mmCIF file of the N, C-alpha and C atoms, coordinates in Angstrom:
data_MODEL
# 
_entry.id   MODEL 
# 
loop_
_atom_site.group_PDB 
_atom_site.id 
_atom_site.type_symbol 
_atom_site.label_atom_id 
_atom_site.label_alt_id 
_atom_site.label_comp_id 
_atom_site.label_asym_id 
_atom_site.label_entity_id 
_atom_site.label_seq_id 
_atom_site.pdbx_PDB_ins_code 
_atom_site.Cartn_x 
_atom_site.Cartn_y 
_atom_site.Cartn_z 
_atom_site.occupancy 
_atom_site.B_iso_or_equiv 
_atom_site.pdbx_formal_charge 
_atom_site.auth_seq_id 
_atom_site.auth_comp_id 
_atom_site.auth_asym_id 
_atom_site.auth_atom_id 
_atom_site.pdbx_PDB_model_num 
ATOM 1   N N  . MET A 1 1  ? 0.862   -1.170  0.000  1.00 0.00 ? 1  MET A N  1 
ATOM 2   C CA . MET A 1 1  ? 0.000   0.000   0.000  1.00 0.00 ? 1  MET A CA 1 
ATOM 3   C C  . MET A 1 1  ? 0.905   1.228   0.000  1.00 0.00 ? 1  MET A C  1 
ATOM 4   N N  . ASN A 1 2  ? 0.651   2.106   -0.948 1.00 0.00 ? 2  ASN A N  1 
ATOM 5   C CA . ASN A 1 2  ? 1.459   3.320   -0.997 1.00 0.00 ? 2  ASN A CA 1 
ATOM 6   C C  . ASN A 1 2  ? 0.819   4.417   -0.140 1.00 0.00 ? 2  ASN A C  1 
ATOM 7   N N  . LYS A 1 3  ? 1.517   5.543   -0.059 1.00 0.00 ? 3  LYS A N  1 
ATOM 8   C CA . LYS A 1 3  ? 1.056   6.628   0.817  1.00 0.00 ? 3  LYS A CA 1 
ATOM 9   C C  . LYS A 1 3  ? -0.306  7.173   0.376  1.00 0.00 ? 3  LYS A C  1 
ATOM 10  N N  . GLU A 1 4  ? -0.512  7.292   -0.937 1.00 0.00 ? 4  GLU A N  1 
ATOM 11  C CA . GLU A 1 4  ? -1.787  7.821   -1.432 1.00 0.00 ? 4  GLU A CA 1 
ATOM 12  C C  . GLU A 1 4  ? -2.949  6.906   -1.048 1.00 0.00 ? 4  GLU A C  1 
ATOM 13  N N  . GLU A 1 5  ? -2.767  5.602   -1.192 1.00 0.00 ? 5  GLU A N  1 
ATOM 14  C CA . GLU A 1 5  ? -3.816  4.653   -0.808 1.00 0.00 ? 5  GLU A CA 1 
ATOM 15  C C  . GLU A 1 5  ? -4.077  4.710   0.690  1.00 0.00 ? 5  GLU A C  1 
ATOM 16  N N  . LYS A 1 6  ? -3.013  4.793   1.461  1.00 0.00 ? 6  LYS A N  1 
ATOM 17  C CA . LYS A 1 6  ? -3.163  4.867   2.914  1.00 0.00 ? 6  LYS A CA 1 
ATOM 18  C C  . LYS A 1 6  ? -3.936  6.125   3.310  1.00 0.00 ? 6  LYS A C  1 
ATOM 19  N N  . ASP A 1 7  ? -3.610  7.248   2.668  1.00 0.00 ? 7  ASP A N  1 
ATOM 20  C CA . ASP A 1 7  ? -4.319  8.499   2.960  1.00 0.00 ? 7  ASP A CA 1 
ATOM 21  C C  . ASP A 1 7  ? -5.804  8.386   2.628  1.00 0.00 ? 7  ASP A C  1 
ATOM 22  N N  . LYS A 1 8  ? -6.126  7.725   1.503  1.00 0.00 ? 8  LYS A N  1 
ATOM 23  C CA . LYS A 1 8  ? -7.534  7.546   1.138  1.00 0.00 ? 8  LYS A CA 1 
ATOM 24  C C  . LYS A 1 8  ? -8.251  6.667   2.158  1.00 0.00 ? 8  LYS A C  1 
ATOM 25  N N  . TRP A 1 9  ? -7.594  5.587   2.611  1.00 0.00 ? 9  TRP A N  1 
ATOM 26  C CA . TRP A 1 9  ? -8.215  4.718   3.618  1.00 0.00 ? 9  TRP A CA 1 
ATOM 27  C C  . TRP A 1 9  ? -8.472  5.488   4.906  1.00 0.00 ? 9  TRP A C  1 
ATOM 28  N N  . LEU A 1 10 ? -7.497  6.296   5.321  1.00 0.00 ? 10 LEU A N  1 
ATOM 29  C CA . LEU A 1 10 ? -7.684  7.081   6.543  1.00 0.00 ? 10 LEU A CA 1 
ATOM 30  C C  . LEU A 1 10 ? -8.811  8.101   6.367  1.00 0.00 ? 10 LEU A C  1 
ATOM 31  N N  . HIS A 1 11 ? -8.899  8.696   5.188  1.00 0.00 ? 11 HIS A N  1 
ATOM 32  C CA . HIS A 1 11 ? -9.976  9.649   4.906  1.00 0.00 ? 11 HIS A CA 1 
ATOM 33  C C  . HIS A 1 11 ? -11.333 8.944   4.949  1.00 0.00 ? 11 HIS A C  1 
ATOM 34  N N  . ILE A 1 12 ? -11.403 7.748   4.378  1.00 0.00 ? 12 ILE A N  1 
ATOM 35  C CA . ILE A 1 12 ? -12.644 6.966   4.420  1.00 0.00 ? 12 ILE A CA 1 
ATOM 36  C C  . ILE A 1 12 ? -13.031 6.673   5.863  1.00 0.00 ? 12 ILE A C  1 
ATOM 37  N N  . LYS A 1 13 ? -12.076 6.254   6.668  1.00 0.00 ? 13 LYS A N  1 
ATOM 38  C CA . LYS A 1 13 ? -12.368 5.932   8.070  1.00 0.00 ? 13 LYS A CA 1 
ATOM 39  C C  . LYS A 1 13 ? -12.839 7.168   8.834  1.00 0.00 ? 13 LYS A C  1 
ATOM 40  N N  . ASP A 1 14 ? -12.238 8.324   8.561  1.00 0.00 ? 14 ASP A N  1 
ATOM 41  C CA . ASP A 1 14 ? -12.688 9.568   9.194  1.00 0.00 ? 14 ASP A CA 1 
ATOM 42  C C  . ASP A 1 14 ? -14.127 9.895   8.803  1.00 0.00 ? 14 ASP A C  1 
ATOM 43  N N  . LEU A 1 15 ? -14.435 9.752   7.503  1.00 0.00 ? 15 LEU A N  1 
ATOM 44  C CA . LEU A 1 15 ? -15.794 10.034  7.038  1.00 0.00 ? 15 LEU A CA 1 
ATOM 45  C C  . LEU A 1 15 ? -16.796 9.040   7.619  1.00 0.00 ? 15 LEU A C  1 
ATOM 46  N N  . GLU A 1 16 ? -16.392 7.780   7.745  1.00 0.00 ? 16 GLU A N  1 
ATOM 47  C CA . GLU A 1 16 ? -17.286 6.783   8.340  1.00 0.00 ? 16 GLU A CA 1 
ATOM 48  C C  . GLU A 1 16 ? -17.558 7.094   9.807  1.00 0.00 ? 16 GLU A C  1 
ATOM 49  N N  . ALA A 1 17 ? -16.551 7.580   10.522 1.00 0.00 ? 17 ALA A N  1 
ATOM 50  C CA . ALA A 1 17 ? -16.755 7.966   11.920 1.00 0.00 ? 17 ALA A CA 1 
ATOM 51  C C  . ALA A 1 17 ? -17.712 9.154   12.007 1.00 0.00 ? 17 ALA A C  1 
ATOM 52  N N  . GLU A 1 18 ? -17.556 10.111  11.098 1.00 0.00 ? 18 GLU A N  1 
ATOM 53  C CA . GLU A 1 18 ? -18.464 11.258  11.070 1.00 0.00 ? 18 GLU A CA 1 
ATOM 54  C C  . GLU A 1 18 ? -19.884 10.813  10.727 1.00 0.00 ? 18 GLU A C  1 
ATOM 55  N N  . LEU A 1 19 ? -20.004 9.868   9.802  1.00 0.00 ? 19 LEU A N  1 
ATOM 56  C CA . LEU A 1 19 ? -21.313 9.333   9.440  1.00 0.00 ? 19 LEU A CA 1 
ATOM 57  C C  . LEU A 1 19 ? -21.959 8.638   10.635 1.00 0.00 ? 19 LEU A C  1 
ATOM 58  N N  . ASP A 1 20 ? -21.186 7.883   11.399 1.00 0.00 ? 20 ASP A N  1 
ATOM 59  C CA . ASP A 1 20 ? -21.708 7.244   12.609 1.00 0.00 ? 20 ASP A CA 1 
ATOM 60  C C  . ASP A 1 20 ? -22.235 8.287   13.593 1.00 0.00 ? 20 ASP A C  1 
ATOM 61  N N  . TYR A 1 21 ? -21.501 9.393   13.734 1.00 0.00 ? 21 TYR A N  1 
ATOM 62  C CA . TYR A 1 21 ? -21.943 10.469  14.617 1.00 0.00 ? 21 TYR A CA 1 
ATOM 63  C C  . TYR A 1 21 ? -23.324 10.977  14.181 1.00 0.00 ? 21 TYR A C  1 
ATOM 64  N N  . TYR A 1 22 ? -23.465 11.246  12.887 1.00 0.00 ? 22 TYR A N  1 
ATOM 65  C CA . TYR A 1 22 ? -24.747 11.749  12.395 1.00 0.00 ? 22 TYR A CA 1 
ATOM 66  C C  . TYR A 1 22 ? -25.865 10.741  12.611 1.00 0.00 ? 22 TYR A C  1 
ATOM 67  N N  . HIS A 1 23 ? -25.584 9.471   12.407 1.00 0.00 ? 23 HIS A N  1 
ATOM 68  C CA . HIS A 1 23 ? -26.615 8.454   12.631 1.00 0.00 ? 23 HIS A CA 1 
ATOM 69  C C  . HIS A 1 23 ? -27.041 8.409   14.100 1.00 0.00 ? 23 HIS A C  1 
ATOM 70  N N  . LEU A 1 24 ? -26.101 8.615   15.006 1.00 0.00 ? 24 LEU A N  1 
ATOM 71  C CA . LEU A 1 24 ? -26.415 8.546   16.436 1.00 0.00 ? 24 LEU A CA 1 
ATOM 72  C C  . LEU A 1 24 ? -27.025 9.829   16.990 1.00 0.00 ? 24 LEU A C  1 
ATOM 73  N N  . TYR A 1 25 ? -26.428 10.978  16.641 1.00 0.00 ? 25 TYR A N  1 
ATOM 74  C CA . TYR A 1 25 ? -26.797 12.218  17.308 1.00 0.00 ? 25 TYR A CA 1 
ATOM 75  C C  . TYR A 1 25 ? -27.587 13.204  16.449 1.00 0.00 ? 25 TYR A C  1 
ATOM 76  N N  . GLU A 1 26 ? -27.549 13.060  15.140 1.00 0.00 ? 26 GLU A N  1 
ATOM 77  C CA . GLU A 1 26 ? -28.257 13.968  14.236 1.00 0.00 ? 26 GLU A CA 1 
ATOM 78  C C  . GLU A 1 26 ? -29.021 13.178  13.172 1.00 0.00 ? 26 GLU A C  1 
ATOM 79  N N  . PRO A 1 27 ? -29.849 12.212  13.574 1.00 0.00 ? 27 PRO A N  1 
ATOM 80  C CA . PRO A 1 27 ? -30.491 11.347  12.571 1.00 0.00 ? 27 PRO A CA 1 
ATOM 81  C C  . PRO A 1 27 ? -31.447 12.082  11.633 1.00 0.00 ? 27 PRO A C  1 
ATOM 82  N N  . LYS A 1 28 ? -31.896 13.262  12.007 1.00 0.00 ? 28 LYS A N  1 
ATOM 83  C CA . LYS A 1 28 ? -32.820 14.008  11.142 1.00 0.00 ? 28 LYS A CA 1 
ATOM 84  C C  . LYS A 1 28 ? -32.096 14.817  10.068 1.00 0.00 ? 28 LYS A C  1 
ATOM 85  N N  . ASP A 1 29 ? -30.782 14.922  10.184 1.00 0.00 ? 29 ASP A N  1 
ATOM 86  C CA . ASP A 1 29 ? -29.995 15.676  9.198  1.00 0.00 ? 29 ASP A CA 1 
ATOM 87  C C  . ASP A 1 29 ? -29.663 14.766  8.017  1.00 0.00 ? 29 ASP A C  1 
ATOM 88  N N  . ARG A 1 30 ? -30.708 14.427  7.260  1.00 0.00 ? 30 ARG A N  1 
ATOM 89  C CA . ARG A 1 30 ? -30.569 13.468  6.155  1.00 0.00 ? 30 ARG A CA 1 
ATOM 90  C C  . ARG A 1 30 ? -29.643 13.986  5.061  1.00 0.00 ? 30 ARG A C  1 
ATOM 91  N N  . ALA A 1 31 ? -29.621 15.290  4.824  1.00 0.00 ? 31 ALA A N  1 
ATOM 92  C CA . ALA A 1 31 ? -28.777 15.847  3.762  1.00 0.00 ? 31 ALA A CA 1 
ATOM 93  C C  . ALA A 1 31 ? -27.301 15.578  4.048  1.00 0.00 ? 31 ALA A C  1 
ATOM 94  N N  . SER A 1 32 ? -26.886 15.796  5.287  1.00 0.00 ? 32 SER A N  1 
ATOM 95  C CA . SER A 1 32 ? -25.489 15.548  5.644  1.00 0.00 ? 32 SER A CA 1 
ATOM 96  C C  . SER A 1 32 ? -25.160 14.062  5.585  1.00 0.00 ? 32 SER A C  1 
ATOM 97  N N  . ILE A 1 33 ? -26.086 13.237  6.027  1.00 0.00 ? 33 ILE A N  1 
ATOM 98  C CA . ILE A 1 33 ? -25.870 11.789  5.995  1.00 0.00 ? 33 ILE A CA 1 
ATOM 99  C C  . ILE A 1 33 ? -25.701 11.320  4.555  1.00 0.00 ? 33 ILE A C  1 
ATOM 100 N N  . HIS A 1 34 ? -26.563 11.783  3.662  1.00 0.00 ? 34 HIS A N  1 
ATOM 101 C CA . HIS A 1 34 ? -26.467 11.375  2.259  1.00 0.00 ? 34 HIS A CA 1 
ATOM 102 C C  . HIS A 1 34 ? -25.195 11.915  1.609  1.00 0.00 ? 34 HIS A C  1 
ATOM 103 N N  . ARG A 1 35 ? -24.813 13.143  1.945  1.00 0.00 ? 35 ARG A N  1 
ATOM 104 C CA . ARG A 1 35 ? -23.595 13.734  1.389  1.00 0.00 ? 35 ARG A CA 1 
ATOM 105 C C  . ARG A 1 35 ? -22.373 12.923  1.802  1.00 0.00 ? 35 ARG A C  1 
ATOM 106 N N  . LEU A 1 36 ? -22.307 12.569  3.077  1.00 0.00 ? 36 LEU A N  1 
ATOM 107 C CA . LEU A 1 36 ? -21.181 11.773  3.564  1.00 0.00 ? 36 LEU A CA 1 
ATOM 108 C C  . LEU A 1 36 ? -21.160 10.386  2.933  1.00 0.00 ? 36 LEU A C  1 
ATOM 109 N N  . GLN A 1 37 ? -22.326 9.757   2.830  1.00 0.00 ? 37 GLN A N  1 
ATOM 110 C CA . GLN A 1 37 ? -22.382 8.418   2.241  1.00 0.00 ? 37 GLN A CA 1 
ATOM 111 C C  . GLN A 1 37 ? -21.949 8.445   0.777  1.00 0.00 ? 37 GLN A C  1 
ATOM 112 N N  . ASP A 1 38 ? -22.364 9.483   0.043  1.00 0.00 ? 38 ASP A N  1 
ATOM 113 C CA . ASP A 1 38 ? -21.948 9.607   -1.358 1.00 0.00 ? 38 ASP A CA 1 
ATOM 114 C C  . ASP A 1 38 ? -20.438 9.786   -1.472 1.00 0.00 ? 38 ASP A C  1 
ATOM 115 N N  . LYS A 1 39 ? -19.859 10.591  -0.598 1.00 0.00 ? 39 LYS A N  1 
ATOM 116 C CA . LYS A 1 39 ? -18.407 10.810  -0.618 1.00 0.00 ? 39 LYS A CA 1 
ATOM 117 C C  . LYS A 1 39 ? -17.667 9.511   -0.294 1.00 0.00 ? 39 LYS A C  1 
ATOM 118 N N  . ILE A 1 40 ? -18.163 8.768   0.690  1.00 0.00 ? 40 ILE A N  1 
ATOM 119 C CA . ILE A 1 40 ? -17.553 7.485   1.048  1.00 0.00 ? 40 ILE A CA 1 
ATOM 120 C C  . ILE A 1 40 ? -17.638 6.521   -0.131 1.00 0.00 ? 40 ILE A C  1 
ATOM 121 N N  . ASP A 1 41 ? -18.801 6.451   -0.772 1.00 0.00 ? 41 ASP A N  1 
ATOM 122 C CA . ASP A 1 41 ? -18.967 5.577   -1.935 1.00 0.00 ? 41 ASP A CA 1 
ATOM 123 C C  . ASP A 1 41 ? -17.994 5.947   -3.047 1.00 0.00 ? 41 ASP A C  1 
ATOM 124 N N  . ASP A 1 42 ? -17.834 7.248   -3.302 1.00 0.00 ? 42 ASP A N  1 
ATOM 125 C CA . ASP A 1 42 ? -16.910 7.696   -4.345 1.00 0.00 ? 42 ASP A CA 1 
ATOM 126 C C  . ASP A 1 42 ? -15.473 7.301   -4.022 1.00 0.00 ? 42 ASP A C  1 
ATOM 127 N N  . LEU A 1 43 ? -15.080 7.443   -2.766 1.00 0.00 ? 43 LEU A N  1 
ATOM 128 C CA . LEU A 1 43 ? -13.718 7.068   -2.382 1.00 0.00 ? 43 LEU A CA 1 
ATOM 129 C C  . LEU A 1 43 ? -13.500 5.564   -2.497 1.00 0.00 ? 43 LEU A C  1 
ATOM 130 N N  . TYR A 1 44 ? -14.492 4.775   -2.114 1.00 0.00 ? 44 TYR A N  1 
ATOM 131 C CA . TYR A 1 44 ? -14.373 3.325   -2.278 1.00 0.00 ? 44 TYR A CA 1 
ATOM 132 C C  . TYR A 1 44 ? -14.223 2.967   -3.757 1.00 0.00 ? 44 TYR A C  1 
ATOM 133 N N  . GLU A 1 45 ? -14.971 3.660   -4.624 1.00 0.00 ? 45 GLU A N  1 
ATOM 134 C CA . GLU A 1 45 ? -14.849 3.408   -6.065 1.00 0.00 ? 45 GLU A CA 1 
ATOM 135 C C  . GLU A 1 45 ? -13.452 3.761   -6.564 1.00 0.00 ? 45 GLU A C  1 
ATOM 136 N N  . GLU A 1 46 ? -12.900 4.876   -6.081 1.00 0.00 ? 46 GLU A N  1 
ATOM 137 C CA . GLU A 1 46 ? -11.537 5.257   -6.452 1.00 0.00 ? 46 GLU A CA 1 
ATOM 138 C C  . GLU A 1 46 ? -10.533 4.191   -6.024 1.00 0.00 ? 46 GLU A C  1 
ATOM 139 N N  . MET A 1 47 ? -10.825 3.519   -4.913 1.00 0.00 ? 47 MET A N  1 
ATOM 140 C CA . MET A 1 47 ? -9.922  2.477   -4.413 1.00 0.00 ? 47 MET A CA 1 
ATOM 141 C C  . MET A 1 47 ? -10.108 1.157   -5.168 1.00 0.00 ? 47 MET A C  1 
ATOM 142 N N  . GLY A 1 48 ? -11.123 1.099   -6.031 1.00 0.00 ? 48 GLY A N  1 
ATOM 143 C CA . GLY A 1 48 ? -11.324 -0.098  -6.835 1.00 0.00 ? 48 GLY A CA 1 
ATOM 144 C C  . GLY A 1 48 ? -12.438 -1.005  -6.359 1.00 0.00 ? 48 GLY A C  1 
ATOM 145 N N  . PHE A 1 49 ? -13.218 -0.542  -5.397 1.00 0.00 ? 49 PHE A N  1 
ATOM 146 C CA . PHE A 1 49 ? -14.343 -1.327  -4.902 1.00 0.00 ? 49 PHE A CA 1 
ATOM 147 C C  . PHE A 1 49 ? -15.623 -0.829  -5.560 1.00 0.00 ? 49 PHE A C  1 
ATOM 148 N N  . PRO A 1 50 ? -16.542 -1.725  -5.892 1.00 0.00 ? 50 PRO A N  1 
ATOM 149 C CA . PRO A 1 50 ? -17.801 -1.284  -6.505 1.00 0.00 ? 50 PRO A CA 1 
ATOM 150 C C  . PRO A 1 50 ? -18.688 -0.574  -5.492 1.00 0.00 ? 50 PRO A C  1 
ATOM 151 N N  . LYS A 1 51 ? -19.565 0.302   -6.002 1.00 0.00 ? 51 LYS A N  1 
ATOM 152 C CA . LYS A 1 51 ? -20.511 0.993   -5.119 1.00 0.00 ? 51 LYS A CA 1 
ATOM 153 C C  . LYS A 1 51 ? -21.459 0.010   -4.456 1.00 0.00 ? 51 LYS A C  1 
ATOM 154 N N  . LYS A 1 52 ? -21.947 -0.921  -5.226 1.00 0.00 ? 52 LYS A N  1 
ATOM 155 C CA . LYS A 1 52 ? -22.879 -1.921  -4.705 1.00 0.00 ? 52 LYS A CA 1 
ATOM 156 C C  . LYS A 1 52 ? -22.230 -3.292  -4.784 1.00 0.00 ? 52 LYS A C  1 
ATOM 157 N N  . LEU A 1 53 ? -22.235 -4.000  -3.692 1.00 0.00 ? 53 LEU A N  1 
ATOM 158 C CA . LEU A 1 53 ? -21.701 -5.354  -3.687 1.00 0.00 ? 53 LEU A CA 1 
ATOM 159 C C  . LEU A 1 53 ? -22.754 -6.312  -4.215 1.00 0.00 ? 53 LEU A C  1 
ATOM 160 N N  . PRO A 1 54 ? -22.319 -7.323  -4.945 1.00 0.00 ? 54 PRO A N  1 
ATOM 161 C CA . PRO A 1 54 ? -23.299 -8.296  -5.442 1.00 0.00 ? 54 PRO A CA 1 
ATOM 162 C C  . PRO A 1 54 ? -23.921 -9.060  -4.280 1.00 0.00 ? 54 PRO A C  1 
ATOM 163 N N  . ASP A 1 55 ? -25.124 -9.550  -4.507 1.00 0.00 ? 55 ASP A N  1 
ATOM 164 C CA . ASP A 1 55 ? -25.785 -10.342 -3.476 1.00 0.00 ? 55 ASP A CA 1 
ATOM 165 C C  . ASP A 1 55 ? -24.987 -11.612 -3.223 1.00 0.00 ? 55 ASP A C  1 
ATOM 166 N N  . VAL A 1 56 ? -24.751 -11.877 -1.978 1.00 0.00 ? 56 VAL A N  1 
ATOM 167 C CA . VAL A 1 56 ? -24.018 -13.075 -1.589 1.00 0.00 ? 56 VAL A CA 1 
ATOM 168 C C  . VAL A 1 56 ? -25.013 -14.011 -0.920 1.00 0.00 ? 56 VAL A C  1 
ATOM 169 N N  . PRO A 1 57 ? -25.104 -15.247 -1.406 1.00 0.00 ? 57 PRO A N  1 
ATOM 170 C CA . PRO A 1 57 ? -26.058 -16.162 -0.771 1.00 0.00 ? 57 PRO A CA 1 
ATOM 171 C C  . PRO A 1 57 ? -25.645 -16.461 0.667  1.00 0.00 ? 57 PRO A C  1 
ATOM 172 N N  . THR A 1 58 ? -26.626 -16.554 1.511  1.00 0.00 ? 58 THR A N  1 
ATOM 173 C CA . THR A 1 58 ? -26.361 -16.930 2.894  1.00 0.00 ? 58 THR A CA 1 
ATOM 174 C C  . THR A 1 58 ? -26.818 -18.366 3.092  1.00 0.00 ? 58 THR A C  1 
ATOM 175 N N  . PHE A 1 59 ? -26.127 -19.050 3.931  1.00 0.00 ? 59 PHE A N  1 
ATOM 176 C CA . PHE A 1 59 ? -26.444 -20.451 4.185  1.00 0.00 ? 59 PHE A CA 1 
ATOM 177 C C  . PHE A 1 59 ? -27.073 -20.552 5.567  1.00 0.00 ? 59 PHE A C  1 
ATOM 178 N N  . LYS A 1 60 ? -28.344 -20.898 5.574  1.00 0.00 ? 60 LYS A N  1 
ATOM 179 C CA . LYS A 1 60 ? -29.071 -21.005 6.832  1.00 0.00 ? 60 LYS A CA 1 
ATOM 180 C C  . LYS A 1 60 ? -29.363 -22.468 7.108  1.00 0.00 ? 60 LYS A C  1 
ATOM 181 N N  . ASN A 1 61 ? -29.410 -22.778 8.350  1.00 0.00 ? 61 ASN A N  1 
ATOM 182 C CA . ASN A 1 61 ? -29.744 -24.136 8.755  1.00 0.00 ? 61 ASN A CA 1 
ATOM 183 C C  . ASN A 1 61 ? -31.263 -24.270 8.728  1.00 0.00 ? 61 ASN A C  1 
ATOM 184 N N  . ASP A 1 62 ? -31.769 -25.081 7.799  1.00 0.00 ? 62 ASP A N  1 
ATOM 185 C CA . ASP A 1 62 ? -33.220 -25.224 7.634  1.00 0.00 ? 62 ASP A CA 1 
ATOM 186 C C  . ASP A 1 62 ? -33.822 -26.313 8.517  1.00 0.00 ? 62 ASP A C  1 
ATOM 187 N N  . ASN A 1 63 ? -33.082 -26.854 9.424  1.00 0.00 ? 63 ASN A N  1 
ATOM 188 C CA . ASN A 1 63 ? -33.594 -27.944 10.277 1.00 0.00 ? 63 ASN A CA 1 
ATOM 189 C C  . ASN A 1 63 ? -34.537 -27.429 11.317 1.00 0.00 ? 63 ASN A C  1 
# 
C-alpha cells in the first residue's frame, strides 16, 4: 500500500466515523448523511471497490 492509498483509507475511516456520529446524534440531518455516504462511496470506487456489492447467498440451517 502506498502513501496515497493509505491516505484515502484514513480519509474513508474519518468520514465513516463522522457518518456514525450523524446516525447517532443527528439522525434528522438526512442531507449531511447522504452527502457523507456519497463521498464514502466515491472514495471506495476510487480504491477499486464497486458501489454496490453483489448479493451473496447466505447459508441457513433449515432444520
